[in-house]
N, C-alpha and C positions, 0 to 999 in steps of 0.2 A: 544752807540756803534753800528756800522753798519757793513754790509757785514758778513764775517765769524768771526769777532772779538769776539762777545759775545758768539757764539757757541763754538769756540775754548777755550775761557776762562772757560766757564761753564763746558765743558767736561774735561778740565785739572784739575780744582778744585775738580770735582767729583771723578776722578781717584786718585788724590793726597790724598783725604780724606780717601781712603781705604788703602793706602800704608804708609802714614806718621806715623799713630799711631803705627805701627809695628817696626819702626826704633828706635833703642836705648832703647827699653823697655818702650816707652812712654805710651802705652796702659796699661800696668801692673801698672805703677806708678799712672795713673789716676784712675784706678779701686781701687787701695789701698787708694787713697785719698778720693773718693766720694762713693765708694761702687759699686759692680757689676750692681745692678739693676738700679741705677741712671745713671751710665755710659752708659749702653746699651740703656736705654730709650732716653737719650739725643743724643746718636750717631745714633740711629734709626730715630729720628725726623730730625736730620741734613741731613742724607742720603736721606730720602724722599723728604725734601725741595730741596736739590741739584738736585735730579733726576727730579723733576718737572721743575726746572730751565733749565736743559739740554734739556728736551723735548720741552719746550716753545721756547728756543733759537734755536732749530733745525727748528722749524716752522718759525722762523724769518730769517733764513739763506737764502742766494740766492737759488732760485729754479733751480736745474739742473736735468732734468728728465732722468732717466735711463729706466723706463718703465711706461706706462700710468696706471691710476687707473681705472680699470673696475668696474662697479657697484657691481658685485657679490663679489668682494674682501672685501667689508666692512662687510660681514657676518662673516669673519674669526675671527676678534677680539671679536665680539658679541658671538660667539660660544665658544671660548677659555677662555674668562675672567671669567665666573662663575666658571669654573673648577679651574682656576688659583688662584682665591681668596680663595676658599675652601682649596686648597692645602697649601696656605700661613698660614691660621689659624690652620690647622691640623699639620703644621710643626713646629711651635714654641714650644719649650720645648720637642721636640722629644727625645725619649730614645735612642739616637745615638749621642755621642759626636763628631763623625767624619762626620759632615755635617753642612751646614749653618743653624743657628737657633737651632741646637741640644743642649740638656742640657749637659753642659760641665762636670758636676760631676755625670752623669748617670752611673749606674751600668748595663751593658748590660746583659740581660737575654734572651737568645734565645727562651725560652719557653713562654715568655711574651713580645714580641717585640713591642706591641702597634701598632701605625700607621706605624711604620717602616716595618711591614709586607706588607703593601700596597706600601709604598715607603720610602726608607731610605734617600731619598734626595728630599722631597716635595718642599722645597723653591727653589731649583735649577730647578726642573721641572716646577714650577710656572713661574720662570723667563724665562725659554725657551719658554713656551707657550705664555706669554705676548709678548716677543720680536718677536718671530717667526710669531705669528698671526698679529702683527702690521707691520711687514716687508712686508707682501703681498700687502696691499693696499697703502703703502707709498714707491713708487719707485723713489723718488728724492734722490740725493746724500747724503744730510745731514742725512736724516732718514735711509737710507740704512747703513750708517756708524754707526749710533746709535743702531738701532735694530739688525743689523747683528753682531756687536761686542758683544752685550749682549747675543744673541743666542749662538754664538760660546763659549763664556766664560762659560755659564751655562753647555753646553754639555761637555766641556773639564773638568770642575770642578768635575763632578760626578766620573769619573774613577780615577781622581787625589786623591780625598778624600778616595775612596775605597782602593787605593794602600796604603795610609797612614794607614788605618784601618787594612789592612792585616799585615803590617809591625809591628804595635803596639800590636795587639792582639795575634800574633804568632799562636800557635796551636788552640786557641779559635776562630780563624777567620772562620774556616770551618763551625761551628755550627751557627755563626752569619750570614754569607752569605747564609746558607741554609734556614733560616727562615725569611729573609728579601729580598727585591727586589728593583730594580730600579723603576719598576711599575708593579703591579699585582692586579687583581681584585679577585683572588681566596679567600682571607681572608673573603670577604663578603658572601662567601658560606660555611664558616666554623662556625658552630653554637657556638663553644666554644669561638672563637675570637669575634664574634658578641656580645655575652652576656657580654663578659669582656669589650668591648670597645664602645658599642652602645650609651650609655648616653653621654659620652664626645665627641664622633664623631658627634652626633646629634646637640649638643650645638654649636660646632665649625663650623659645616656646615651651620647652621642658621645664625651665626654671619657673616661668609664669604659671604653668599648670600645677606645679608642686606648691607654689605659694598660694594659689587659689584653693587647692585641696586642704592646705593647713588652715587658711582663713575660714573655710567652710566649717571645719570641725571645731575651731576655737571661737566661732561667732557667738555661740550661746554664752561662753565663759567671758568674753571680752565685752560684748554689747548687751547681753542679758536677754536675747531673744533667739530662738532656734530658727535657722534659715530653711529648714526642711519643710516641704509643702505637705507633709503628712504627719 
């Protein structure tokens, strides 16, 4: 495949993989057949594989420069990605069913929100950080379409999920939104919250940083571009 063909195909399949399972109750039938854990493990692996393909295909697409890459711009992903990977690992199983990666059967307890006190949408924040930070040094048309669309999608998804939460929770929404945030560092200065969440937070932070370090050094091999700014 040459020109824009591979990129268009990869992007189309990636988008379709997120919409097709919702048509006609396909996702629910698959979960019923193989179980929730196996379904989401397989779906997560498929999504990650397709995402890597889209990124690689964007690199192979014809280069149409919209803005040049200044040397300083390579620092943006290197600063953002450690935070993004930690957010990802802190976000899985979040006690908020109204977000990406949240525990669907979670019982919302405003007095014990867990990491939702820091962010009720950590995976969407991670996606926005990843895409926005990579948009800065990648000013060619293919990458602007890729990273720009992901940035917009993540930023739009957060208020959309919040609207759904307000509608579903009804009168209980006030307490939920009072004790959670889009992004807040204040829980780290709350001794009660720290004592309750420190162990799990430390474990997930370490895992996130290890994954970031591995991805950093495998970036050239997997994506074909060195992430280092020198």
